[in-house]
C-alpha positions, 0 to 999 in steps of 0.5 A: 863240213862232212858229206858222209851221212848224205852220200849214205843216204843217197846210197841206201836210196839207192840200194832199196829200189835195186833190191826191190826190182832184184827180189821182183825180178827173180821171183817173176822168174821163178813163176816162168821157169817152174810155171807148176807152182802157180798151179798147185792149187789144181792137183789134189795130193800136191794141194794136201800136201802143202796144206798138211806141210803148212800145218806141220810148220806152223805147229813146230813153230809155236810149239819149239821156241816156247823155251825162249824168252821172246817165243810167244811172237814166233808162236803167234805167227806159226798159229796164224800159218796152222790157221791158213792151213785149216781155212785154205780151200779145197783143190780146184781141179778147173777154174772159171778162167780155164772154162772161158778161155776152152770156150773162146778157144784161148791157148794164153791168158795173161794180165791185161793191166787196166783199160779203159773202154771209152769214157768208162772207168778203167778196169782190171784186165785178162788177155785170153790170146788166140790165134784169131783174136785177143778177148780183153775181159774184166772180172766178171768176164765181159768183154772189153775190146776184141783185137783180131790179131791177123789186123794187128798193125803196131805194137808199142812198149813203153814207161809211163809216168806210174808203170808201162803202157803196151799199145795195140794198133789194127786198122784205125782202132787202138787200144792202150793196156796200162800195168803198174806195180813192180811187175809192171814192165815184166807183165806188159813184155809177156803181154806183148810176147803172148800176142806175137806168138800167137801170129807168126806174121805179127811177130815179123812185123815187130821185128820190122819195127825194131829194125826201122827204129834202129 
C-alpha cells in the first residue's frame, strides 16, 4: 500500500504552523524595527494621508474590476475599504495610555499578557515600566500588582501548555504573566527585556542566572 498521501498530509500539517510562525515573526519584526507604524494615528498629517489613500484604493477597487465577470466580489471589498476610510476616527495626538505612563513616570509600556491576582479572575494587563517600579494595570488602569524593580531577584521565561509564562520574583512574592496567541513568545520576551533594561542590576542578575543554568 502506498504511503504517499499520508506523507503529503504530514508535510502539509508541518508546513502550516511553520508558515504561520514565519508570517508572525516577520510582522512582529517589522513592528519592532519600524515602531512609527504603530504611531501612525498619532500624527494628524500622516493619518489624514493614510485615510485618503485607503479611500482612493477602495474607490479604485470598486470601479476598475467592473468589466470582469466576477468583478462584483472585488467591488464589495473595495466598498468596504472606502467605508472603513470614512469611519476611521481622527488622529489622537495623545492617548490615555500616554497620560497614565507620564503620571507613573513609566518609560516603557508593553503587553503583560494575562495576570490573575489571588483568587480573582485573570485579567489582561499592560506593564508600565519605570526604573523604580513595574505596574501591571488592567484595561481600566487599575493596578493589580506593583513590583519594585530593584527588589527583583529572579525572572523566568518558559513555555506553558497554551502559550508562554513569565515569572517575576521579588522578596517573598511572585507574579506570573501568561501569554497566548501567535506572538506569545515574542511578547513575553519583550516584557522580560524591557524589565531588565529598566534596571542594569537586574540585567546583571539575569546573566548570572543564565550562566549558572549553563
